[in-house]
One Martini backbone bead per residue (centre of mass of N, CA, C, O) as a GRO file, in nm:
protein
  516
    1MET     BB    1  -0.084  -0.317  -7.112
    2GLY     BB    2  -0.027  -0.553  -6.823
    3ILE     BB    3   0.280  -0.585  -6.851
    4GLN     BB    4   0.588  -0.638  -6.801
    5GLN     BB    5   0.910  -0.452  -6.828
    6ASP     BB    6   1.184  -0.590  -6.755
    7PHE     BB    7   1.206  -0.757  -7.059
    8GLY     BB    8   1.074  -0.592  -7.305
    9ILE     BB    9   0.776  -0.672  -7.414
   10ALA     BB   10   0.642  -0.409  -7.515
   11GLU     BB   11   0.864  -0.333  -7.715
   12ALA     BB   12   0.852  -0.593  -7.886
   13LEU     BB   13   0.561  -0.561  -7.981
   14LYS     BB   14   0.599  -0.287  -8.115
   15ASN     BB   15   0.823  -0.372  -8.320
   16ILE     BB   16   0.611  -0.577  -8.467
   17GLY     BB   17   0.304  -0.434  -8.440
   18VAL     BB   18   0.181  -0.508  -8.150
   19SER     BB   19  -0.139  -0.432  -8.017
   20ASP     BB   20  -0.431  -0.434  -7.864
   21HIS     BB   21  -0.589  -0.246  -8.075
   22ASN     BB   22  -0.462  -0.441  -8.338
   23ALA     BB   23  -0.545  -0.761  -8.252
   24GLY     BB   24  -0.679  -0.865  -8.484
   25THR     BB   25  -0.789  -1.061  -8.740
   26SER     BB   26  -0.553  -1.124  -8.991
   27THR     BB   27  -0.694  -1.181  -9.322
   28GLY     BB   28  -0.523  -1.090  -9.531
   29SER     BB   29  -0.691  -0.799  -9.653
   30ILE     BB   30  -0.831  -0.849  -9.376
   31SER     BB   31  -0.990  -0.684  -9.090
   32HIS     BB   32  -1.085  -0.825  -8.790
   33ASP     BB   33  -1.369  -0.738  -8.547
   34SER     BB   34  -1.495  -0.906  -8.306
   35SER     BB   35  -1.669  -0.948  -8.007
   36GLU     BB   36  -1.501  -1.193  -7.975
   37LYS     BB   37  -1.248  -1.294  -7.736
   38ILE     BB   38  -0.891  -1.352  -7.682
   39GLU     BB   39  -0.719  -1.379  -7.390
   40SER     BB   40  -0.377  -1.310  -7.301
   41TYR     BB   41  -0.186  -1.493  -7.061
   42SER     BB   42   0.089  -1.526  -6.873
   43PRO     BB   43   0.263  -1.797  -6.716
   44VAL     BB   44   0.482  -1.625  -6.573
   45ASP     BB   45   0.257  -1.379  -6.424
   46ASN     BB   46  -0.048  -1.343  -6.521
   47ALA     BB   47  -0.039  -1.137  -6.741
   48TYR     BB   48  -0.167  -0.920  -6.955
   49ILE     BB   49  -0.125  -0.884  -7.309
   50GLY     BB   50  -0.388  -0.959  -7.498
   51SER     BB   51  -0.614  -0.946  -7.785
   52VAL     BB   52  -0.840  -1.142  -7.997
   53SER     BB   53  -1.027  -1.217  -8.263
   54VAL     BB   54  -1.288  -1.409  -8.337
   55THR     BB   55  -1.375  -1.606  -8.595
   56THR     BB   56  -1.624  -1.594  -8.810
   57PRO     BB   57  -1.802  -1.734  -9.061
   58ASP     BB   58  -1.798  -1.482  -9.243
   59GLN     BB   59  -1.489  -1.430  -9.213
   60TYR     BB   60  -1.403  -1.701  -9.328
   61GLU     BB   61  -1.512  -1.648  -9.609
   62GLU     BB   62  -1.332  -1.412  -9.671
   63THR     BB   63  -1.071  -1.559  -9.644
   64ILE     BB   64  -1.111  -1.770  -9.862
   65ASN     BB   65  -1.141  -1.565 -10.091
   66ALA     BB   66  -0.861  -1.439 -10.061
   67ALA     BB   67  -0.700  -1.697 -10.108
   68GLN     BB   68  -0.808  -1.777 -10.383
   69LYS     BB   69  -0.718  -1.516 -10.527
   70ALA     BB   70  -0.420  -1.542 -10.462
   71PHE     BB   71  -0.360  -1.814 -10.599
   72VAL     BB   72  -0.387  -1.717 -10.894
   73THR     BB   73  -0.122  -1.557 -10.867
   74TRP     BB   74   0.094  -1.739 -10.719
   75ARG     BB   75   0.108  -1.993 -10.916
   76ASN     BB   76   0.245  -1.792 -11.151
   77VAL     BB   77   0.486  -1.774 -10.987
   78PRO     BB   78   0.788  -1.842 -10.993
   79ALA     BB   79   0.953  -2.035 -10.772
   80PRO     BB   80   1.215  -1.857 -10.733
   81GLN     BB   81   1.031  -1.603 -10.660
   82ARG     BB   82   0.906  -1.729 -10.411
   83GLY     BB   83   1.175  -1.770 -10.269
   84GLU     BB   84   1.235  -1.467 -10.244
   85ILE     BB   85   1.010  -1.405 -10.042
   86VAL     BB   86   1.114  -1.601  -9.824
   87ARG     BB   87   1.382  -1.463  -9.789
   88GLN     BB   88   1.260  -1.197  -9.683
   89PHE     BB   89   1.128  -1.321  -9.439
   90GLY     BB   90   1.394  -1.424  -9.305
   91ASN     BB   91   1.506  -1.137  -9.270
   92LYS     BB   92   1.282  -1.033  -9.086
   93LEU     BB   93   1.337  -1.239  -8.863
   94ARG     BB   94   1.624  -1.138  -8.801
   95ASP     BB   95   1.522  -0.857  -8.706
   96HIS     BB   96   1.300  -1.005  -8.492
   97LYS     BB   97   1.417  -1.225  -8.306
   98GLU     BB   98   1.415  -1.098  -8.014
   99ASP     BB   99   1.113  -1.021  -8.008
  100LEU     BB  100   0.987  -1.292  -8.077
  101GLY     BB  101   1.128  -1.454  -7.861
  102LYS     BB  102   0.997  -1.308  -7.625
  103LEU     BB  103   0.706  -1.373  -7.693
  104VAL     BB  104   0.728  -1.673  -7.680
  105SER     BB  105   0.831  -1.693  -7.386
  106TYR     BB  106   0.588  -1.532  -7.253
  107GLU     BB  107   0.331  -1.677  -7.373
  108MET     BB  108   0.440  -1.984  -7.322
  109GLY     BB  109   0.719  -2.025  -7.113
  110LYS     BB  110   0.978  -2.043  -7.242
  111SER     BB  111   1.279  -2.000  -7.285
  112TYR     BB  112   1.461  -1.764  -7.435
  113GLN     BB  113   1.650  -1.953  -7.588
  114GLU     BB  114   1.409  -2.115  -7.711
  115GLY     BB  115   1.282  -1.873  -7.854
  116LEU     BB  116   1.518  -1.816  -8.036
  117GLY     BB  117   1.532  -2.105  -8.158
  118GLU     BB  118   1.260  -2.090  -8.300
  119VAL     BB  119   1.328  -1.861  -8.487
  120GLN     BB  120   1.565  -2.000  -8.618
  121GLU     BB  121   1.394  -2.219  -8.752
  122MET     BB  122   1.256  -2.029  -8.938
  123ILE     BB  123   1.508  -1.931  -9.087
  124ASP     BB  124   1.599  -2.212  -9.186
  125ILE     BB  125   1.344  -2.289  -9.352
  126CYS     BB  126   1.383  -2.054  -9.548
  127ASP     BB  127   1.653  -2.143  -9.660
  128PHE     BB  128   1.550  -2.418  -9.758
  129ALA     BB  129   1.322  -2.308  -9.950
  130VAL     BB  130   1.487  -2.148 -10.141
  131GLY     BB  131   1.639  -2.391 -10.261
  132LEU     BB  132   1.385  -2.554 -10.335
  133SER     BB  133   1.268  -2.356 -10.560
  134ARG     BB  134   1.503  -2.510 -10.758
  135GLN     BB  135   1.393  -2.837 -10.673
  136LEU     BB  136   1.108  -2.923 -10.820
  137HIS     BB  137   1.129  -3.228 -10.906
  138GLY     BB  138   1.091  -3.446 -11.157
  139LEU     BB  139   1.038  -3.699 -11.397
  140THR     BB  140   1.178  -3.915 -11.634
  141ILE     BB  141   1.022  -4.154 -11.866
  142LYS     BB  142   1.022  -4.451 -12.023
  143SER     BB  143   0.866  -4.551 -12.292
  144GLU     BB  144   0.703  -4.820 -12.473
  145ARG     BB  145   0.653  -4.601 -12.687
  146PRO     BB  146   0.713  -4.468 -12.970
  147GLY     BB  147   0.741  -4.124 -12.960
  148HIS     BB  148   0.747  -4.101 -12.644
  149HIS     BB  149   0.687  -3.893 -12.348
  150MET     BB  150   0.769  -3.905 -12.001
  151GLN     BB  151   0.636  -3.739 -11.697
  152GLU     BB  152   0.678  -3.550 -11.397
  153GLN     BB  153   0.466  -3.336 -11.203
  154TRP     BB  154   0.442  -3.047 -10.981
  155HIS     BB  155   0.157  -2.910 -10.806
  156PRO     BB  156  -0.037  -2.707 -10.656
  157LEU     BB  157  -0.320  -2.726 -10.442
  158GLY     BB  158  -0.364  -2.431 -10.276
  159ILE     BB  159  -0.500  -2.459  -9.985
  160VAL     BB  160  -0.337  -2.440  -9.661
  161GLY     BB  161  -0.395  -2.584  -9.363
  162ILE     BB  162  -0.309  -2.460  -9.022
  163ILE     BB  163  -0.255  -2.637  -8.710
  164SER     BB  164  -0.138  -2.523  -8.401
  165ALA     BB  165   0.056  -2.530  -8.116
  166PHE     BB  166   0.176  -2.387  -7.822
  167ASN     BB  167   0.479  -2.499  -7.792
  168PHE     BB  168   0.507  -2.407  -8.113
  169PRO     BB  169   0.389  -2.105  -8.217
  170VAL     BB  170   0.588  -2.071  -8.497
  171ALA     BB  171   0.765  -2.300  -8.625
  172VAL     BB  172   0.545  -2.497  -8.746
  173TRP     BB  173   0.426  -2.297  -8.935
  174SER     BB  174   0.690  -2.253  -9.105
  175TRP     BB  175   0.733  -2.540  -9.205
  176ASN     BB  176   0.479  -2.521  -9.380
  177THR     BB  177   0.473  -2.241  -9.525
  178ALA     BB  178   0.742  -2.234  -9.675
  179LEU     BB  179   0.684  -2.479  -9.854
  180ALA     BB  180   0.404  -2.404  -9.962
  181TRP     BB  181   0.491  -2.143 -10.109
  182VAL     BB  182   0.711  -2.261 -10.305
  183CYS     BB  183   0.479  -2.451 -10.429
  184GLY     BB  184   0.217  -2.234 -10.462
  185ASN     BB  185   0.070  -2.179 -10.207
  186VAL     BB  186  -0.167  -2.107  -9.969
  187CYS     BB  187  -0.239  -1.978  -9.630
  188ILE     BB  188  -0.416  -2.108  -9.331
  189TRP     BB  189  -0.407  -1.997  -8.986
  190LYS     BB  190  -0.443  -2.180  -8.669
  191PRO     BB  191  -0.370  -2.097  -8.381
  192SER     BB  192  -0.338  -2.114  -8.068
  193GLU     BB  193  -0.539  -1.997  -7.807
  194LYS     BB  194  -0.281  -1.974  -7.606
  195THR     BB  195  -0.098  -1.813  -7.866
  196PRO     BB  196  -0.212  -1.558  -8.051
  197LEU     BB  197   0.017  -1.334  -8.074
  198CYS     BB  198   0.214  -1.492  -8.242
  199GLY     BB  199   0.041  -1.489  -8.491
  200ILE     BB  200   0.015  -1.185  -8.529
  201ALA     BB  201   0.317  -1.131  -8.557
  202CYS     BB  202   0.368  -1.303  -8.814
  203GLN     BB  203   0.160  -1.150  -8.991
  204HIS     BB  204   0.302  -0.882  -8.987
  205ILE     BB  205   0.572  -0.972  -9.119
  206ILE     BB  206   0.453  -1.090  -9.391
  207SER     BB  207   0.287  -0.835  -9.474
  208GLU     BB  208   0.533  -0.661  -9.535
  209VAL     BB  209   0.644  -0.836  -9.772
  210LEU     BB  210   0.389  -0.831  -9.955
  211LYS     BB  211   0.366  -0.519  -9.981
  212GLU     BB  212   0.657  -0.465 -10.099
  213ASN     BB  213   0.568  -0.676 -10.357
  214ASP     BB  214   0.275  -0.658 -10.454
  215LEU     BB  215   0.109  -0.870 -10.283
  216PRO     BB  216  -0.130  -1.071 -10.173
  217GLU     BB  217  -0.231  -1.131  -9.845
  218GLY     BB  218  -0.376  -1.415  -9.905
  219ILE     BB  219  -0.119  -1.593  -9.884
  220SER     BB  220  -0.157  -1.497  -9.570
  221CYS     BB  221  -0.356  -1.636  -9.319
  222LEU     BB  222  -0.585  -1.568  -9.038
  223ILE     BB  223  -0.721  -1.753  -8.764
  224ASN     BB  224  -0.935  -1.742  -8.467
  225GLY     BB  225  -0.968  -1.998  -8.210
  226ASP     BB  226  -1.116  -2.278  -8.158
  227TYR     BB  227  -1.231  -2.576  -8.274
  228LYS     BB  228  -1.459  -2.441  -8.440
  229VAL     BB  229  -1.266  -2.297  -8.637
  230GLY     BB  230  -1.124  -2.550  -8.732
  231GLU     BB  231  -1.377  -2.690  -8.859
  232MET     BB  232  -1.405  -2.501  -9.102
  233MET     BB  233  -1.152  -2.630  -9.238
  234THR     BB  234  -1.184  -2.949  -9.218
  235THR     BB  235  -1.478  -2.923  -9.387
  236ASP     BB  236  -1.333  -2.784  -9.634
  237LYS     BB  237  -1.303  -2.840  -9.978
  238ARG     BB  238  -1.110  -2.578 -10.033
  239VAL     BB  239  -0.910  -2.759  -9.840
  240PRO     BB  240  -0.693  -3.002  -9.937
  241LEU     BB  241  -0.495  -2.924  -9.684
  242VAL     BB  242  -0.422  -3.046  -9.350
  243SER     BB  243  -0.210  -2.922  -9.085
  244ALA     BB  244  -0.169  -3.100  -8.772
  245THR     BB  245  -0.091  -3.000  -8.432
  246GLY     BB  246  -0.109  -3.238  -8.150
  247SER     BB  247  -0.309  -3.439  -8.030
  248THR     BB  248  -0.440  -3.747  -8.083
  249ARG     BB  249  -0.728  -3.673  -8.040
  250MET     BB  250  -0.735  -3.445  -8.245
  251GLY     BB  251  -0.617  -3.600  -8.494
  252LYS     BB  252  -0.853  -3.801  -8.532
  253ILE     BB  253  -1.058  -3.589  -8.602
  254VAL     BB  254  -0.918  -3.455  -8.838
  255GLY     BB  255  -0.861  -3.710  -9.011
  256ARG     BB  256  -1.155  -3.797  -9.042
  257THR     BB  257  -1.277  -3.540  -9.161
  258VAL     BB  258  -1.095  -3.512  -9.408
  259ALA     BB  259  -1.138  -3.806  -9.522
  260GLU     BB  260  -1.453  -3.776  -9.582
  261ARG     BB  261  -1.355  -3.553  -9.824
  262LEU     BB  262  -1.082  -3.648  -9.954
  263GLY     BB  263  -0.855  -3.532  -9.804
  264LYS     BB  264  -0.557  -3.398  -9.676
  265SER     BB  265  -0.305  -3.497  -9.425
  266ILE     BB  266  -0.101  -3.365  -9.153
  267LEU     BB  267   0.021  -3.551  -8.867
  268GLU     BB  268   0.125  -3.409  -8.545
  269LEU     BB  269   0.157  -3.584  -8.258
  270GLY     BB  270   0.217  -3.770  -8.014
  271GLY     BB  271   0.446  -3.861  -7.748
  272ASN     BB  272   0.665  -4.147  -7.599
  273ASN     BB  273   0.970  -4.097  -7.519
  274ALA     BB  274   1.289  -4.274  -7.548
  275ILE     BB  275   1.581  -4.378  -7.359
  276ILE     BB  276   1.843  -4.586  -7.407
  277VAL     BB  277   2.057  -4.744  -7.154
  278THR     BB  278   2.356  -4.885  -7.182
  279PRO     BB  279   2.658  -5.019  -7.065
  280ASN     BB  280   2.789  -4.828  -7.319
  281ALA     BB  281   2.748  -4.560  -7.186
  282ASP     BB  282   2.770  -4.215  -7.148
  283LEU     BB  283   2.699  -4.057  -6.861
  284LYS     BB  284   2.708  -3.763  -6.934
  285MET     BB  285   2.538  -3.765  -7.191
  286THR     BB  286   2.294  -3.891  -7.061
  287VAL     BB  287   2.223  -3.667  -6.865
  288ILE     BB  288   2.192  -3.432  -7.059
  289GLY     BB  289   1.983  -3.554  -7.251
  290SER     BB  290   1.766  -3.628  -7.032
  291VAL     BB  291   1.720  -3.359  -6.891
  292PHE     BB  292   1.646  -3.185  -7.133
  293GLY     BB  293   1.423  -3.373  -7.244
  294ALA     BB  294   1.242  -3.350  -6.974
  295VAL     BB  295   1.264  -3.009  -6.898
  296GLY     BB  296   1.234  -2.890  -7.156
  297THR     BB  297   0.965  -2.691  -7.176
  298ALA     BB  298   0.844  -2.845  -6.929
  299GLY     BB  299   0.766  -3.109  -7.107
  300GLN     BB  300   0.624  -2.956  -7.387
  301ARG     BB  301   0.717  -3.173  -7.595
  302CYS     BB  302   0.678  -3.409  -7.834
  303THR     BB  303   1.007  -3.485  -7.771
  304SER     BB  304   0.994  -3.554  -7.495
  305THR     BB  305   1.124  -3.719  -7.224
  306ARG     BB  306   0.958  -3.993  -7.054
  307ARG     BB  307   1.169  -4.235  -7.093
  308LEU     BB  308   1.402  -4.455  -6.909
  309ILE     BB  309   1.599  -4.721  -7.036
  310ILE     BB  310   1.776  -4.927  -6.806
  311HIS     BB  311   2.026  -5.107  -6.722
  312ASP     BB  312   2.076  -5.299  -6.441
  313SER     BB  313   2.400  -5.256  -6.419
  314ILE     BB  314   2.346  -4.911  -6.421
  315TYR     BB  315   2.101  -4.793  -6.275
  316ASP     BB  316   2.208  -4.660  -6.010
  317LYS     BB  317   2.406  -4.464  -6.143
  318VAL     BB  318   2.198  -4.309  -6.316
  319LYS     BB  319   2.002  -4.229  -6.098
  320ASP     BB  320   2.197  -4.064  -5.916
  321ALA     BB  321   2.276  -3.860  -6.138
  322LEU     BB  322   1.990  -3.742  -6.188
  323VAL     BB  323   1.921  -3.652  -5.896
  324ASP     BB  324   2.151  -3.451  -5.888
  325ALA     BB  325   2.070  -3.281  -6.137
  326TYR     BB  326   1.787  -3.193  -6.027
  327GLY     BB  327   1.910  -3.032  -5.781
  328GLN     BB  328   2.022  -2.793  -6.000
  329LEU     BB  329   1.767  -2.682  -6.071
  330ARG     BB  330   1.611  -2.388  -6.219
  331ILE     BB  331   1.316  -2.215  -6.125
  332GLY     BB  332   1.149  -1.974  -6.353
  333ASN     BB  333   1.185  -1.714  -6.528
  334PRO     BB  334   1.245  -1.756  -6.867
  335LEU     BB  335   1.390  -1.467  -6.916
  336ASP     BB  336   1.588  -1.587  -6.716
  337GLU     BB  337   1.893  -1.735  -6.803
  338ASN     BB  338   1.938  -1.885  -6.512
  339ASN     BB  339   1.704  -2.059  -6.598
  340HIS     BB  340   1.574  -2.389  -6.689
  341VAL     BB  341   1.263  -2.360  -6.577
  342GLY     BB  342   0.944  -2.306  -6.649
  343PRO     BB  343   0.621  -2.297  -6.722
  344LEU     BB  344   0.330  -2.387  -6.767
  345ILE     BB  345   0.069  -2.286  -6.959
  346ASP     BB  346  -0.146  -2.390  -6.736
  347THR     BB  347  -0.365  -2.512  -6.494
  348ASP     BB  348  -0.446  -2.763  -6.655
  349ALA     BB  349  -0.154  -2.874  -6.674
  350VAL     BB  350  -0.121  -2.899  -6.368
  351ASN     BB  351  -0.346  -3.101  -6.324
  352ASN     BB  352  -0.225  -3.324  -6.502
  353TYR     BB  353   0.037  -3.353  -6.348
  354ASN     BB  354  -0.090  -3.435  -6.072
  355SER     BB  355  -0.247  -3.682  -6.177
  356ALA     BB  356  -0.005  -3.842  -6.276
  357ILE     BB  357   0.140  -3.879  -6.003
  358GLU     BB  358  -0.098  -4.019  -5.858
  359LYS     BB  359  -0.122  -4.254  -6.059
  360VAL     BB  360   0.164  -4.379  -6.030
  361LYS     BB  361   0.140  -4.437  -5.733
  362THR     BB  362  -0.108  -4.635  -5.748
  363GLU     BB  363   0.066  -4.835  -5.951
  364GLY     BB  364   0.378  -4.834  -5.791
  365GLY     BB  365   0.538  -4.591  -5.789
  366ASN     BB  366   0.872  -4.445  -5.735
  367VAL     BB  367   0.970  -4.155  -5.588
  368LEU     BB  368   1.264  -3.962  -5.630
  369VAL     BB  369   1.140  -3.684  -5.736
  370GLU     BB  370   0.960  -3.448  -5.624
  371GLY     BB  371   0.688  -3.285  -5.677
  372GLY     BB  372   0.509  -2.978  -5.750
  373VAL     BB  373   0.377  -2.672  -5.661
  374LEU     BB  374   0.468  -2.345  -5.690
  375ASP     BB  375   0.513  -2.074  -5.461
  376GLY     BB  376   0.521  -1.739  -5.438
  377GLU     BB  377   0.767  -1.562  -5.530
  378GLY     BB  378   0.740  -1.583  -5.888
  379PHE     BB  379   0.461  -1.800  -5.862
  380GLU     BB  380   0.168  -1.671  -5.905
  381SER     BB  381   0.040  -1.829  -6.153
  382GLY     BB  382   0.051  -2.156  -6.089
  383CYS     BB  383   0.265  -2.295  -6.328
  384TYR     BB  384   0.482  -2.400  -6.136
  385VAL     BB  385   0.694  -2.696  -6.147
  386LYS     BB  386   0.839  -2.989  -6.048
  387PRO     BB  387   1.055  -3.199  -6.145
  388CYS     BB  388   1.005  -3.555  -6.206
  389ILE     BB  389   1.088  -3.879  -6.059
  390VAL     BB  390   1.002  -4.224  -6.166
  391GLU     BB  391   0.955  -4.539  -6.082
  392ALA     BB  392   0.866  -4.782  -6.338
  393GLU     BB  393   0.636  -4.931  -6.567
  394ASN     BB  394   0.546  -4.972  -6.891
  395GLY     BB  395   0.247  -5.097  -6.812
  396PHE     BB  396   0.148  -4.852  -6.714
  397GLU     BB  397  -0.103  -4.649  -6.787
  398ILE     BB  398   0.041  -4.370  -6.763
  399VAL     BB  399   0.293  -4.446  -6.936
  400GLN     BB  400   0.120  -4.486  -7.207
  401HIS     BB  401   0.093  -4.182  -7.166
  402GLU     BB  402   0.082  -3.846  -7.244
  403THR     BB  403   0.251  -3.602  -7.047
  404PHE     BB  404   0.260  -3.243  -7.040
  405ALA     BB  405   0.542  -3.286  -6.848
  406PRO     BB  406   0.798  -3.309  -6.592
  407ILE     BB  407   0.803  -3.646  -6.636
  408LEU     BB  408   1.016  -3.919  -6.533
  409TYR     BB  409   1.062  -4.260  -6.637
  410LEU     BB  410   1.201  -4.535  -6.479
  411ILE     BB  411   1.333  -4.825  -6.660
  412LYS     BB  412   1.406  -5.157  -6.635
  413TYR     BB  413   1.659  -5.371  -6.785
  414SER     BB  414   1.750  -5.684  -6.943
  415GLY     BB  415   1.991  -5.789  -7.126
  416ASP     BB  416   1.953  -5.705  -7.431
  417VAL     BB  417   1.867  -5.452  -7.651
  418HIS     BB  418   1.600  -5.583  -7.754
  419ASN     BB  419   1.445  -5.549  -7.485
  420ALA     BB  420   1.450  -5.242  -7.495
  421ILE     BB  421   1.303  -5.204  -7.763
  422ASP     BB  422   1.040  -5.335  -7.682
  423ILE     BB  423   0.972  -5.127  -7.470
  424GLN     BB  424   0.983  -4.876  -7.647
  425ASN     BB  425   0.761  -4.996  -7.855
  426GLY     BB  426   0.535  -5.034  -7.607
  427VAL     BB  427   0.363  -4.810  -7.761
  428VAL     BB  428   0.140  -4.602  -7.956
  429GLN     BB  429   0.373  -4.428  -8.000
  430GLY     BB  430   0.616  -4.278  -8.279
  431LEU     BB  431   0.841  -4.049  -8.275
  432SER     BB  432   1.085  -4.052  -8.053
  433SER     BB  433   1.437  -4.173  -8.024
  434ALA     BB  434   1.699  -4.332  -7.812
  435ILE     BB  435   2.057  -4.407  -7.779
  436MET     BB  436   2.307  -4.505  -7.533
  437THR     BB  437   2.612  -4.582  -7.711
  438ASN     BB  438   2.948  -4.744  -7.798
  439ASN     BB  439   2.799  -4.969  -7.962
  440VAL     BB  440   2.763  -5.069  -8.280
  441GLN     BB  441   2.556  -5.299  -8.265
  442GLU     BB  442   2.344  -5.139  -8.101
  443ALA     BB  443   2.304  -4.909  -8.290
  444HIS     BB  444   2.217  -5.073  -8.545
  445SER     BB  445   1.979  -5.212  -8.420
  446PHE     BB  446   1.819  -4.958  -8.359
  447LEU     BB  447   1.826  -4.866  -8.688
  448SER     BB  448   1.673  -5.098  -8.773
  449ALA     BB  449   1.395  -5.278  -8.870
  450VAL     BB  450   1.409  -5.406  -8.551
  451GLY     BB  451   1.388  -5.143  -8.418
  452SER     BB  452   1.288  -4.861  -8.416
  453ASP     BB  453   0.934  -4.730  -8.465
  454CYS     BB  454   1.022  -4.444  -8.527
  455GLY     BB  455   1.071  -4.145  -8.703
  456ILE     BB  456   1.291  -4.108  -8.469
  457ALA     BB  457   1.648  -4.195  -8.451
  458ASN     BB  458   1.899  -4.193  -8.200
  459VAL     BB  459   2.259  -4.144  -8.134
  460ASN     BB  460   2.393  -3.980  -7.866
  461ILE     BB  461   2.109  -3.840  -7.841
  462GLY     BB  462   1.825  -3.710  -7.784
  463THR     BB  463   1.477  -3.660  -7.843
  464SER     BB  464   1.515  -3.347  -7.843
  465GLY     BB  465   1.493  -3.225  -8.128
  466ALA     BB  466   1.545  -3.076  -8.463
  467GLU     BB  467   1.636  -3.065  -8.784
  468ILE     BB  468   1.526  -2.925  -9.088
  469GLY     BB  469   1.665  -3.131  -9.300
  470GLY     BB  470   1.469  -3.326  -9.178
  471ALA     BB  471   1.210  -3.522  -9.151
  472PHE     BB  472   0.918  -3.463  -8.953
  473GLY     BB  473   0.800  -3.744  -8.754
  474GLY     BB  474   0.559  -4.017  -8.715
  475GLU     BB  475   0.412  -4.301  -8.584
  476LYS     BB  476   0.121  -4.422  -8.548
  477GLU     BB  477  -0.030  -4.202  -8.313
  478THR     BB  478   0.147  -3.966  -8.451
  479GLY     BB  479   0.027  -4.005  -8.781
  480GLY     BB  480   0.272  -3.996  -9.032
  481GLY     BB  481   0.385  -3.735  -9.074
  482ARG     BB  482   0.566  -3.472  -9.270
  483GLU     BB  483   0.810  -3.219  -9.210
  484SER     BB  484   1.018  -3.002  -9.371
  485GLY     BB  485   1.246  -3.187  -9.483
  486SER     BB  486   1.351  -3.324  -9.749
  487ASP     BB  487   1.047  -3.454  -9.912
  488ALA     BB  488   0.800  -3.298  -9.773
  489TRP     BB  489   0.695  -3.120 -10.014
  490LYS     BB  490   0.503  -3.334 -10.156
  491ALA     BB  491   0.252  -3.284  -9.961
  492TYR     BB  492   0.208  -2.979 -10.118
  493MET     BB  493   0.145  -3.162 -10.371
  494ARG     BB  494   0.070  -3.261 -10.704
  495ARG     BB  495   0.071  -3.535 -10.909
  496GLN     BB  496   0.185  -3.551 -11.260
  497THR     BB  497   0.126  -3.747 -11.546
  498ASN     BB  498   0.302  -3.735 -11.862
  499THR     BB  499   0.213  -3.774 -12.216
  500LEU     BB  500   0.405  -3.741 -12.526
  501ASN     BB  501   0.316  -3.726 -12.862
  502TYR     BB  502   0.554  -3.700 -13.159
  503THR     BB  503   0.361  -3.833 -13.363
  504THR     BB  504   0.123  -3.979 -13.612
  505ASP     BB  505   0.062  -4.189 -13.404
  506LEU     BB  506  -0.161  -4.430 -13.193
  507PRO     BB  507  -0.038  -4.607 -12.966
  508LEU     BB  508  -0.096  -4.849 -12.734
  509ALA     BB  509  -0.086  -4.980 -12.452
  510GLN     BB  510   0.017  -5.312 -12.430
  511GLY     BB  511  -0.049  -5.357 -12.748
  512ILE     BB  512  -0.312  -5.255 -12.821
  513LYS     BB  513  -0.588  -5.302 -13.052
  514PHE     BB  514  -0.757  -5.022 -13.253
  515ASP     BB  515  -0.937  -5.049 -13.534
  516LEU     BB  516  -1.103  -4.834 -13.798
   0.00000   0.00000   0.00000
């Protein structure tokens, strides 16, 4: 591999069991090696990391067969024992946290601390799922008929298909698969073609656990490729649930395709997230939350802060503080923990960033902190850009769209907090939202039924990031899906209502008479 050695990337890959010669598509108990390859280059320094094989239609069929066969075994394993397997997987992740965190950072471009944090999310969801494995509760229901018992049960669906995005190349998969596994499902995962080695690494780790427990590897399968490989899964009736994370454009295609065969989907799509800053906000907290939300992961989170809606009475004070904070940002190699901002994922993302800045200028936006692409020593990949701040209007066409880059729009509001909430809600996306205020009435208004219309609404923290204990997802064109905590597990199971008659009579419901 032609990767840099300074930060131990080659050693990390070796420790996980990933090397270029064995990075074929590992799908269940099958090892695929097709002629078509995806080559992975790091946005950090444009160095070649490795390649993976693209899954062919015939190989996809082998994978489906392996998953179906594994499901027959896995669904009969008691749920707490399935939880034990997930517990062991979580422990393996603890062992490989630094190595996998480095790979995530290097292949995706996020900071090393964020890479470690992503692996920690995987560990946390494993812990959550272990407890859940003993709490897959149904209901008991009082029957209107004497001598009858009613109850609800939850059963596994079968094969759960997972399509994940590059920005969280391992965590989002784990949110889905940890829950799906304890619910009795098997999983087929198509990672982003922009971060394929992260998928290979995770497959190596879970394969170790399955092998050690004499369980079929088809419980966890991997396919690789672009949207054409994803289509094999979305059109396949043998995959009752597809969980897809990505752009709204992609999600509409997946949702429509799965719905046409009456399958189920969990869609986690785009965000256009805002923080409302009222006159009662703490300035220091506002700056910290806004800056991290806007520039963390180089603005490539679905929960990244895109808009800052600031009351006119404090607008200048907040603006000046943000401009000053942006002047202190350090941009560079994300594996160097002294840096705040790493690269965008690739040059296509850079082009979208440049286009958005030009577009907002033509619409009348006033640039406060200039953007631009960095070059020279340390920036040879061409993927490093400067975080940008622009004064804008919510009605600008470009502001209405999600740009996956560190561009923050400042929007002024006047009057009470409901005016700000109307601005915040005035986009088609509905993922994450926040308000900075020490006023109880403003906080409760924001969290009320007439407040934020997003799936996530925070008070005195930013929009970016979420704990696994709560269900994650959004409304409107964000897709409406929920993953991770709370009762999100129900999406991975089918509900069954049971009625048991323990008498020698057969009374009908609603008192209907049918005498023979």
